C-alpha positions in Angstrom: 38.0 216.8 -97.4 41.8 216.8 -96.7 41.1 215.3 -93.3 39.1 212.5 -94.9 41.9 211.8 -97.4 44.6 211.7 -94.6 42.4 209.4 -92.5 41.8 207.1 -95.4 45.5 206.5 -96.1 46.2 204.9 -92.7 47.4 201.3 -93.0 44.5 198.9 -92.3 44.1 195.2 -92.7 43.0 193.6 -95.9 39.4 193.7 -94.7 39.2 197.3 -93.7 36.8 198.6 -91.1 36.7 202.0 -93.0 36.4 203.0 -96.6 39.7 204.2 -97.9 41.5 204.8 -101.2 41.9 201.4 -103.0 38.9 199.8 -101.4 36.2 197.8 -103.2 32.9 198.7 -101.5 29.5 197.1 -101.9 26.6 199.5 -101.3 22.9 199.2 -101.4 20.4 201.9 -102.3 18.1 202.3 -99.2 14.9 202.9 -101.3 15.2 200.5 -104.2 17.5 197.8 -102.8 19.8 198.1 -105.9 23.4 197.0 -105.1 26.6 198.4 -106.5 30.2 197.2 -106.2 32.6 200.1 -106.7 36.3 200.6 -106.3 37.5 203.9 -105.0 40.6 205.2 -106.8 42.6 208.4 -107.2 41.5 210.6 -110.1 44.5 209.5 -112.2 43.4 205.9 -112.1 39.7 206.5 -113.1 38.5 205.0 -116.3 40.6 201.8 -116.2 37.6 199.6 -115.8 33.9 199.5 -115.0 32.7 200.2 -111.4 35.7 202.5 -110.7 34.9 205.7 -108.8 37.2 208.6 -108.5 38.1 209.8 -105.0 37.1 213.3 -106.2 33.6 212.3 -107.4 30.6 213.1 -105.2 30.1 209.5 -104.1 33.9 209.0 -103.7 34.2 211.9 -101.2 31.0 210.9 -99.4 32.2 207.3 -98.9 35.6 208.0 -97.3 35.9 207.1 -93.6 32.5 205.3 -93.3 32.2 201.8 -91.9 30.1 198.7 -92.8 26.4 199.4 -91.9 26.7 203.2 -92.2 24.1 205.0 -94.3 25.3 208.0 -96.3 23.7 210.5 -98.7 25.2 211.3 -102.1 24.0 213.7 -104.8 24.0 212.0 -108.2 22.4 213.4 -111.3 20.8 216.3 -109.4 19.0 214.0 -106.8 20.0 212.9 -103.3 20.3 209.2 -102.8 20.8 207.2 -99.6 23.2 204.2 -99.7 24.1 201.7 -97.0 27.6 200.2 -96.9 27.3 196.3 -97.0 31.0 195.3 -97.4 34.5 196.9 -97.6 37.5 195.0 -99.0 41.0 196.6 -99.2 43.4 195.7 -102.0 46.4 194.1 -100.3 49.1 195.8 -102.3 47.5 199.0 -103.5 50.0 201.6 -104.8 48.9 205.1 -105.6 
């Protein structure tokens, strides 16, 4: 996990090719087509608003480092779910 965190903190452009801390990501469930927009934040920032996911949550750690179009699996509520990454947007002035 440490390698994923270090990799995610590299400076990328506003439209990041990789999921990193501070990104807003649009994902789609591969079975149902349900779409979610989530923001990936450090644990200390979690709970500030809806659709915020902690870096330390299962989906947060599974998202790090992936690119648009990638499909990843995440265990939520005791079941494995497959999600595809549709869009990644970085916050321009994200401060940890």
